[in-house]
C-alpha positions as CSV (number, residue, x, y, z in Angstrom):
1,M,-0.1,0.0,-0.2
2,M,1.7,3.1,-0.9
3,K,2.2,5.8,1.9
4,T,0.9,9.5,0.9
5,G,3.3,12.5,1.9
6,F,4.9,12.7,-1.5
7,R,9.1,13.3,-1.5
8,L,12.1,13.2,-4.3
9,L,14.6,12.6,-1.9
10,S,17.6,11.6,-4.5
11,V,18.5,10.5,-7.8
12,T,20.9,8.0,-8.0
13,I,22.8,7.1,-10.7
14,L,23.9,3.5,-11.6
15,A,26.4,2.0,-13.5
16,V,28.4,5.4,-14.3
17,A,32.2,4.8,-14.4
18,W,32.3,4.8,-18.2
19,F,31.9,8.7,-17.7
20,M,33.1,9.6,-14.8
21,P,36.2,11.1,-15.3
22,P,39.7,9.6,-13.3
23,N,40.3,12.5,-10.8
24,P,39.1,16.3,-10.7
25,G,40.7,18.1,-13.6
26,M,40.4,14.9,-15.9
27,A,38.1,14.0,-18.4
28,Q,37.4,11.2,-21.0
29,E,35.3,11.2,-24.4
30,A,34.3,8.7,-27.0
31,G,37.1,9.4,-29.0
32,G,39.9,8.3,-26.3
33,P,40.9,9.4,-23.0
34,V,42.1,12.6,-22.2
35,P,42.9,13.4,-19.1
36,S,44.7,16.4,-17.7
37,I,46.5,16.9,-14.5
38,T,46.7,20.8,-12.8
39,E,50.4,21.8,-13.4
40,G,49.9,25.1,-11.7
41,I,47.5,28.4,-12.0
42,Q,48.4,32.3,-12.0
43,L,45.8,34.6,-10.8
44,T,45.5,38.0,-12.0
45,V,42.6,40.2,-9.9
46,Y,41.8,44.0,-11.2
47,N,39.7,46.7,-9.1
48,N,36.6,45.6,-11.2
49,N,35.1,42.8,-10.4
50,L,37.3,41.2,-12.9
51,A,40.6,38.7,-12.8
52,V,42.6,36.3,-16.0
53,V,43.5,32.8,-15.3
54,K,45.9,31.1,-16.6
55,D,45.8,27.3,-16.0
56,R,48.9,25.2,-17.3
57,R,48.1,21.8,-17.1
58,K,49.8,18.9,-18.5
59,M,47.2,17.3,-21.2
60,T,47.2,14.4,-23.2
61,L,46.0,15.4,-26.9
62,P,44.4,12.5,-29.2
63,Q,47.2,12.7,-32.6
64,G,45.0,14.2,-35.5
65,E,41.6,15.7,-34.9
66,G,40.2,14.9,-31.7
67,T,38.4,16.1,-28.8
68,V,39.8,17.6,-25.5
69,T,38.1,18.7,-22.5
70,F,38.8,21.0,-19.3
71,T,36.7,21.2,-16.2
72,D,36.8,23.1,-13.1
73,V,36.3,26.8,-14.8
74,A,34.8,29.4,-13.5
75,T,31.0,29.6,-13.9
76,Q,31.7,33.4,-14.4
77,I,33.8,32.7,-17.4
78,D,33.6,35.3,-20.4
79,P,34.1,32.1,-22.9
80,T,34.8,34.7,-25.4
81,S,38.4,35.4,-23.8
82,V,39.5,31.8,-24.2
83,H,42.6,30.9,-25.5
84,F,44.0,27.5,-25.5
85,E,47.5,27.2,-26.5
86,S,50.3,23.6,-26.3
87,L,53.3,25.2,-24.8
88,S,55.1,21.8,-25.9
89,D,53.9,21.8,-29.2
90,P,52.5,25.2,-30.1
91,A,53.4,24.7,-34.1
92,G,52.1,21.0,-34.1
93,T,48.8,22.2,-32.4
94,S,45.6,24.2,-33.5
95,I,42.0,24.7,-32.7
96,L,39.1,23.8,-34.6
97,E,36.4,24.6,-32.5
98,Q,35.7,26.0,-29.1
99,N,32.9,25.3,-26.6
100,Y,32.0,26.4,-23.1
101,E,29.3,23.7,-21.8
102,Y,27.4,24.5,-18.6
103,D,24.5,22.8,-18.9
104,L,24.8,21.2,-15.5
105,V,23.0,17.9,-14.1
106,G,19.8,18.6,-11.9
107,P,17.3,16.4,-10.7
108,T,14.8,18.2,-13.4
109,K,17.2,17.7,-16.0
110,L,17.9,14.2,-15.9
111,L,14.3,13.2,-16.2
112,D,14.0,15.2,-19.3
113,K,16.6,13.3,-20.7
114,Y,15.4,10.2,-20.0
115,I,11.8,10.5,-21.5
116,D,11.2,7.2,-23.2
117,A,13.8,6.1,-21.8
118,K,14.3,3.2,-18.6
119,I,13.8,4.1,-15.0
120,Q,13.2,2.8,-11.8
121,V,10.8,4.3,-8.7
122,V,12.0,3.3,-5.6
123,T,9.1,4.1,-2.8
124,E,9.3,4.2,1.3
125,D,7.4,0.6,1.5
126,G,9.8,-0.8,-0.5
127,G,7.9,-1.0,-3.9
128,V,9.9,-0.8,-7.0
129,F,8.6,0.1,-10.1
130,A,10.0,-0.4,-13.3
131,G,9.6,1.1,-17.1
132,T,10.1,3.5,-19.8
133,L,9.6,7.4,-18.5
134,L,6.7,9.3,-20.8
135,S,6.6,12.4,-18.5
136,Q,7.7,14.1,-15.6
137,N,6.4,17.5,-14.2
138,E,7.1,19.3,-11.0
139,G,7.2,15.6,-9.1
140,K,4.6,14.3,-11.1
141,I,5.9,11.2,-12.8
142,V,4.1,9.2,-15.5
143,L,5.9,5.1,-16.3
144,R,4.6,2.4,-18.4
145,D,6.2,-1.2,-17.0
146,D,6.8,-4.0,-19.6
147,S,3.4,-5.1,-19.5
148,G,2.3,-2.2,-21.4
149,M,0.5,-0.9,-18.0
150,I,0.8,2.7,-17.2
151,K,1.4,4.1,-13.5
152,V,0.9,7.6,-12.6
153,F,2.9,8.9,-9.6
154,T,0.9,12.1,-8.5
155,G,2.0,13.4,-5.6
156,N,0.3,10.9,-3.0
157,E,3.5,8.4,-2.7
158,T,6.7,9.0,-0.8
159,V,9.2,8.5,-3.3
160,V,12.7,7.7,-2.1
161,R,15.0,7.3,-5.0
162,I,14.7,7.3,-8.6
163,E,17.2,4.9,-10.4
164,L,19.1,6.0,-14.0
165,L,21.5,3.6,-15.3
166,S,23.2,6.4,-16.9
167,L,24.2,10.3,-17.5
168,P,22.7,10.8,-20.8
169,D,24.9,12.7,-23.3
170,G,25.2,16.6,-22.9
171,L,25.2,16.9,-19.4
172,L,27.7,17.6,-17.3
173,T,28.6,17.7,-13.5
174,R,31.0,20.6,-13.4
175,P,31.3,23.8,-16.1
176,T,33.4,22.4,-18.6
177,L,35.4,24.2,-21.8
178,L,35.7,21.7,-24.5
179,W,37.8,21.8,-27.9
180,K,38.2,20.1,-31.1
181,T,41.8,19.8,-31.7
182,Q,44.3,19.0,-34.3
183,S,47.7,18.0,-33.2
184,T,50.4,16.4,-35.4
185,Q,52.8,14.9,-32.7
186,G,49.4,13.9,-30.0
187,G,50.5,12.6,-26.4
188,S,51.2,14.4,-23.5
189,Q,52.0,18.0,-24.0
190,I,52.2,20.7,-21.3
191,C,49.1,22.9,-22.1
192,Q,47.8,26.4,-21.1
193,V,44.2,27.6,-20.8
194,T,43.7,31.3,-20.4
195,Y,40.4,33.5,-19.8
196,M,38.7,36.3,-18.2
197,T,36.3,35.9,-15.6
198,G,33.9,37.8,-13.8
199,G,32.8,37.6,-9.5
200,I,36.3,38.0,-8.2
201,G,38.0,41.5,-6.8
202,W,39.9,42.9,-4.8
203,K,40.5,46.2,-2.8
204,A,42.8,47.9,-0.2
205,D,42.1,48.4,3.4
206,Y,44.6,50.4,5.6
207,V,45.1,50.4,9.4
208,M,46.6,53.8,10.8
209,V,47.8,54.4,14.5
210,V,48.1,57.7,15.6
211,N,50.7,58.4,18.3
212,D,50.2,60.2,21.4
213,K,51.7,63.1,20.4
214,D,49.6,63.1,17.0
215,S,53.2,63.9,15.2
216,E,53.5,59.8,14.1
217,V,51.5,56.9,12.6
218,G,52.2,53.8,11.6
219,L,50.4,52.1,8.5
220,Q,49.7,48.8,7.7
221,G,48.0,47.8,4.3
222,W,45.7,44.5,3.5
223,V,44.5,43.4,0.5
224,T,40.8,41.9,0.6
225,L,40.1,39.6,-2.1
226,D,36.3,38.5,-2.8
227,N,35.6,35.3,-4.6
228,Q,32.7,34.4,-6.0
229,S,33.8,33.6,-9.5
230,G,32.3,29.9,-8.7
231,A,35.7,28.2,-8.9
232,A,38.6,27.9,-6.4
233,Y,42.4,28.9,-7.2
234,K,44.5,26.3,-5.6
235,Q,48.1,27.7,-4.6
236,A,48.0,30.0,-7.0
237,R,50.5,32.7,-8.2
238,L,48.4,36.0,-7.5
239,K,49.2,39.3,-9.3
240,L,47.0,42.4,-8.3
241,I,46.6,45.3,-10.9
242,A,45.3,48.8,-9.4
243,G,44.5,51.1,-11.8
244,D,41.2,52.2,-13.5
245,V,41.3,50.1,-16.5
246,N,39.0,50.8,-19.4
247,R,36.5,47.9,-20.1
248,V,33.6,47.5,-22.9
249,Q,30.0,46.9,-21.4
250,E,28.4,44.2,-23.0
251,E,25.5,41.7,-22.4
252,S,27.3,39.2,-20.4
253,Y,27.4,35.0,-21.2
254,G,27.0,32.0,-18.9
255,Q,25.2,31.7,-15.4
256,A,26.4,34.6,-13.0
257,I,26.4,33.4,-9.3
258,P,24.7,35.9,-7.0
259,K,26.8,37.0,-4.5
260,R,26.4,36.0,-1.0
261,A,27.2,37.4,2.4
262,V,29.7,34.7,2.8
263,M,33.1,36.2,5.6
264,A,35.8,33.1,5.5
265,A,37.9,35.0,7.5
266,A,41.6,33.7,6.3
267,M,44.2,35.8,7.5
268,D,47.4,34.6,5.8
269,A,50.8,34.9,7.9
270,P,52.2,38.4,6.8
271,A,54.0,38.0,3.0
272,P,55.2,41.4,1.5
273,F,54.1,42.1,-2.5
274,E,56.7,43.2,-5.0
275,E,55.2,46.1,-6.6
276,K,55.9,47.3,-10.2
277,T,54.8,49.3,-12.7
278,F,52.7,48.0,-15.6
279,F,51.6,49.9,-19.0
280,E,50.0,53.1,-16.8
281,Y,49.1,51.0,-13.8
282,H,50.6,49.3,-10.9
283,M,51.0,45.7,-10.3
284,Y,51.3,44.1,-7.1
285,T,52.6,40.2,-7.1
286,L,52.2,38.1,-3.8
287,Q,55.9,36.5,-3.2
288,R,54.3,33.2,-2.5
289,P,51.6,30.7,-3.7
290,T,48.0,31.4,-1.8
291,T,45.0,29.1,-2.2
292,I,41.7,31.3,-2.8
293,R,38.2,29.4,-2.5
294,Q,35.2,29.6,-3.8
295,A,32.9,31.9,-1.9
296,Q,35.7,33.4,0.6
297,T,37.1,36.7,1.5
298,K,40.7,36.1,2.4
299,Q,42.9,39.4,4.1
300,V,47.0,39.3,2.5
301,Q,48.9,42.0,4.4
302,L,50.5,44.4,1.6
303,F,52.7,46.4,3.4
304,S,53.7,47.7,7.1
305,A,54.9,50.7,8.0
306,T,56.2,52.8,11.4
307,N,57.3,55.8,12.5
308,V,55.8,57.8,9.7
309,P,56.2,61.6,10.6
310,A,52.4,63.3,10.3
311,K,50.9,66.4,10.8
312,K,47.4,67.2,12.5
313,V,45.7,69.9,10.7
314,F,42.3,71.8,11.1
315,V,40.4,72.7,8.2
316,Y,37.3,75.6,8.2
317,N,35.5,75.5,4.9
318,G,32.5,77.5,6.2
319,A,31.0,77.6,2.9
320,Q,30.3,73.7,2.7
321,N,30.7,72.6,6.3
322,G,29.1,76.2,8.1
323,K,30.6,75.3,11.8
324,K,32.3,72.1,11.7
325,V,36.0,72.5,11.8
326,E,37.4,69.6,9.8
327,V,40.4,67.5,11.5
328,K,42.8,65.6,8.8
329,M,46.3,63.6,9.2
330,E,48.6,64.9,6.6
331,F,52.1,62.2,5.8
332,K,54.0,61.7,2.9
333,N,54.4,58.8,1.1
334,S,57.8,59.0,0.6
335,K,60.9,56.2,1.4
336,E,62.4,59.1,3.8
337,N,58.8,58.7,5.7
338,N,59.3,54.3,6.0
339,M,57.0,54.6,2.9
340,G,57.1,54.9,-0.7
341,M,55.5,52.4,-2.5
342,P,52.4,53.8,-4.5
343,L,49.1,53.2,-2.6
344,P,46.0,51.4,-4.3
345,K,42.7,53.5,-3.5
346,G,41.2,51.9,-0.5
347,K,39.6,52.5,3.2
348,I,41.6,53.8,5.7
349,R,40.6,53.5,9.6
350,A,42.5,55.1,12.1
351,F,43.1,54.5,15.8
352,K,44.6,55.8,19.1
353,A,46.4,54.3,22.3
354,D,43.7,55.0,25.3
355,S,45.5,55.7,28.7
356,D,44.9,52.2,29.1
357,G,46.6,51.3,26.2
358,S,44.1,49.7,24.5
359,L,43.3,50.9,21.0
360,E,40.2,53.1,19.8
361,F,38.6,54.1,16.5
362,V,39.2,58.0,16.0
363,G,37.6,57.9,12.0
364,E,38.1,56.6,8.8
365,D,38.3,57.8,4.8
366,Q,38.9,56.8,1.2
367,I,42.2,57.5,-0.1
368,D,42.2,57.3,-4.2
369,H,45.4,55.6,-5.9
370,T,48.6,57.7,-4.3
371,P,51.9,57.1,-6.5
372,K,55.0,57.8,-4.6
373,N,56.0,61.0,-3.1
374,E,52.3,62.7,-2.6
375,E,50.9,63.7,0.2
376,L,48.0,61.9,1.8
377,R,45.3,64.2,3.5
378,V,42.9,61.4,5.7
379,L,40.2,63.0,7.0
380,L,39.1,61.9,10.9
381,G,35.9,63.7,11.3
382,N,34.9,67.0,13.0
383,A,37.0,68.7,16.1
384,F,35.0,68.8,19.1
385,D,35.9,71.9,20.7
386,I,37.1,74.2,17.8
387,T,34.0,75.9,15.5
388,G,33.9,78.2,13.0
389,E,31.7,81.0,11.5
390,R,31.7,82.5,8.5
391,N,29.1,85.5,7.7
392,Q,28.9,88.0,4.3
393,M,29.2,91.6,5.9
394,E,28.8,93.6,2.4
395,H,28.4,93.1,-1.1
396,R,28.7,96.3,-3.7
397,Q,28.4,96.2,-7.1
398,I,31.4,98.4,-8.5
399,T,30.2,98.3,-11.9
400,Q,28.1,96.2,-13.9
401,V,30.9,93.6,-14.6
402,V,32.9,94.6,-10.8
403,S,32.0,93.4,-7.6
404,E,33.5,93.6,-4.1
405,D,32.1,90.9,-1.2
406,T,33.9,91.4,2.6
407,W,33.5,88.2,4.4
408,E,33.8,87.9,8.0
409,I,35.3,84.1,9.7
410,K,35.2,83.8,13.6
411,L,37.0,80.6,14.7
412,R,36.9,79.9,18.6
413,N,39.2,77.2,20.2
414,H,38.1,75.6,23.4
415,K,41.1,73.1,23.7
416,T,43.6,74.1,26.6
417,E,46.7,73.9,23.9
418,P,46.9,76.6,20.5
419,V,45.7,75.1,17.4
420,T,46.2,76.0,13.8
421,I,43.8,76.3,11.8
422,K,43.5,76.8,7.9
423,V,40.8,78.8,6.4
424,V,39.6,77.6,2.7
425,E,36.9,80.1,0.6
426,P,36.0,79.0,-2.2
427,Q,36.2,81.8,-4.8
428,W,34.7,82.3,-8.3
429,G,35.2,84.3,-11.7
430,D,38.7,87.0,-12.1
431,W,38.9,87.7,-8.7
432,K,41.6,89.1,-6.1
433,V,42.0,89.9,-2.3
434,I,42.4,93.9,-1.9
435,R,41.8,93.6,1.9
436,S,42.8,91.3,4.6
437,N,43.8,91.5,8.6
438,F,45.4,88.2,7.6
439,P,48.0,86.9,5.2
440,E,46.0,85.1,2.7
441,K,47.3,82.4,-0.1
442,K,46.0,81.5,-3.6
443,K,45.8,78.3,-3.8
444,D,44.5,77.9,-7.1
445,A,42.2,79.7,-9.6
446,K,39.1,78.6,-7.6
447,T,40.5,78.4,-4.1
448,L,41.8,81.1,-1.5
449,E,43.5,79.8,2.0
450,F,44.5,81.6,5.3
451,E,46.6,79.8,7.8
452,I,45.2,81.6,11.6
453,Q,46.6,80.3,15.1
454,V,44.6,80.5,18.0
455,A,45.1,80.4,21.6
456,P,43.5,78.4,24.3
457,D,40.1,80.0,24.5
458,E,40.3,82.4,22.3
459,E,38.6,83.3,19.5
460,K,40.1,85.1,16.3
461,I,38.2,86.9,13.5
462,L,39.4,86.9,9.5
463,N,38.2,90.1,7.8
464,Y,39.0,89.7,4.0
465,T,37.4,91.5,1.2
466,V,38.0,89.9,-2.5
467,Q,36.7,91.8,-5.9
468,T,35.8,89.5,-8.9
469,R,35.1,90.6,-12.6
């Protein structure tokens, strides 16, 4: 007697050893065995969700015309970017056809392929029903046994498993690249497959520690890799490209893997990167192999610098920030300052030690790609005890094209030590300062600056008049 509660628990494939590869990375076709063994992977990762994979393997190529399969590729591969080459016999090996097969095996696809073929249905009460599959739809199965009787499994039976004799042609357990090759030599050869894939990217993260006098910082750079490409890269030689690489936006191919909120913490032992200029970008090469698993976020140390001379700067831009005075840390990315490596863009998180020695978070900022010998200005936040006030005191129209504006800037310091505040005033048109009670500096065509020292519990008032044409 059949039991209620239809549950499709599993699909069992019997006697399928004829199509299974001997081990991962190896495959077999009707034209003859074509094994391949992973020899080494080089992974070049870009900022913009892109990587170039160079997978070098020892493969057996059929002599003359034959078929070669290549598994364990990223599911987000761009199949139009694939390049196959024999490194052992490049002159005698050519590619006739290239295919990317991603019709992966699943219960529904398996049963669809088995229409008009023999299967066995095993129910929970021990019943075994063999016959020809006539149709299947959402768990409902129509079967004809050898006597011609039609059996319909409508969902009121508990099905333990469905047994198939073999895997139908055209279905794969993993995404696979397939080539038709022409080889004069054949046999075992070292081959390299190069392709581009999405779903993997990297960014730089920095940790900055400010000393007790705000006169030096320590800086650590970390590379954060996020791999959602659908493949793992074992013991890969890792290169990172920093820079703005132009890409053509077009319709994607293959099956994209949705990004999942997965964090697999992998803090490798510190290992320096070797940096060099590459075209108009910068390349960072990890000096040891590393394994990057699918759905993993990995951090690898980029560099570490200590005792970097720095300066705390207060900046008041009343036109932009109202009464708020920004606090920044400034330092130079130079060898003299124990740095000097071109820095990829990324987030800097700043900390400072409390009196008990514990590090406390004091702010964060985003920096752009920064070459060596350039200044870094890291915005940490707004000063609590320093305020500003900006008011326009007068506007005069001298002629139709000439006007004069008088501004008053009040700066108040409620700290216990003196501070120097950089006042930033935006300008427009053809302008010049005609009166000011503090020395001014024309930074550029649109920016006027003042540096004003304010004693503890003191207010300083800046008055200036600018003429604009």
